[in-house]
N, C-alpha and C positions, 0 to 999 in steps of 0.2 A: 504494500500499499504506500502511496506517495506520502511524504512526511510534511507536505504543505498543500495548500489549496492550488489546484492547477489553474484556476481562473486568475488567481493573483500572479502566478508565474508568467502566464501568457500576457497579461497586462504589462508586467515589468519589461519582458522581452519586446513587446511592441513599442514601449516608450524608448527603450534602448535603440531599436531600429530608427524610430523617428528623430531621436537625438543625434545618432551617429551620421545617418545617410541623407535624411530628408531635410532637415532644417538647418544642417550645418552649424549647429549650436556650438557656443564656446565650451571648451572642455579642457582637461589637462591629460597629457599622454606622457608615459614613461619613455626613457631612452631605451634603445634597443640593446640586448646584450652585446658585449664586446665579442667580435669574432663571428657574429652572425647577421651582419649588415647586409650582405648579399644573398642571404637565403631565399629560396624560391617560394616558400609558404609563410604567409604572414597570419598571425593569429593575435587578436586583441582580446584581453580578459578585463572584465568589468564586475565589480562588487554590487550585487543588488541589494542594497542595504535594507530596504523595507521587509524583506523576506529572508535574508541570510544566505542567499545562494549566489553563486558565481555564473557569469556568462561567458562562455568561450565563443568568440565571434570569428568565423572563418572568412578572412579577407580574401584568401585565395583557397580554392577547394582543395582538399587533401583527404585522401583514403586513410593515411597513416594516423592523422589527428582523430578522425571519426572512429577508427578501430580502437584507439585508446579509450575514447569515451564510452564505446559500446561495451567494453569490458566491465564498467561500473554496473552495480545492480540496477534494474529497470526502475525501481521507485527512487533512485538517487540521480536520475538523468532525465532530461526532457528535450526533445528536438523541436526547433522552431525554424521555419522558413517563411519568408515574406518576398513576393516577386516584385522587383522594382520596375522592371520592364521585361521584354522578351529576352534580353542578353544578360541581364544582371539580377542578382537575388541576393537577399540578406539571409545568411544561414548562421544560426547560433545554436549552441548547446547550452542548456541550463544544468549546472551540476551543484549538488548539495555541498554545503561547507565541510561536512564529514568526509567527503571523497576528494576535495579539492587538492589537498597537499599530494596525494599519491598520483593523481592525473597530472598535475603540473610537473612533477618530478619525472614522469615519463616523456612528457612534451619536451623538457629542457634536455632530455638525452638525444632527441632527433637533431641531427646537425643540420638539417635543411629547413628548420622551423625558427622563425624569428618571433619572439613574444614581447608585446608591448601592453602595458596596463592602461586603462582609460578610466578617468574619474569624471563623473558628471559634477558641475558646480552644485554647491548647496547655497541657495540664496545668493548666487553670484560671488561666493567666496570658495577658496580651495580649503576642503577638509578631507583629510586623508583617512580613509576607513580603517578601523582597528585591525582587521586581518592584513592589511598591506604594510602596516608600520614596521614589521620586523624585516621586511625585505630591503629596506634602506635604498630606495630608488630615487632617482632624480626625475622631476616632472617638469614639463614646460607647457605653456598655455598654447592652445590651438583654436581656431575657428573664429577668432575675432577679425572683423574687417576694419 
């Protein structure tokens, strides 16, 4: 059984889609890991604070990333896809905080995957979510014109 309400998870992922791709909203993004700048697969990770889950956003389609997430228990993951147009789509996996560390550790072992963390502004201020504080990442502001 799912540990959260699926409706809330869908709403959060839909808001993330609109935030990242549709509105080009201001946000903060972490620097890419050293040595992986030219990797062919881009993955963004966002913390969905209202529900305590993480979103793994596939900026580049990747079977390897999907296979890692599919290894998680069914009730600890959720697949979301939103068609932008005929040629592009927003693809994200929602994963529970319980499975986050093991999934990210496996993603970091893939040499062709570059990971960046994305943070939505909280009332137009930068607030680093608690689960990301231990990573000691540098963030920069994006999306402002």
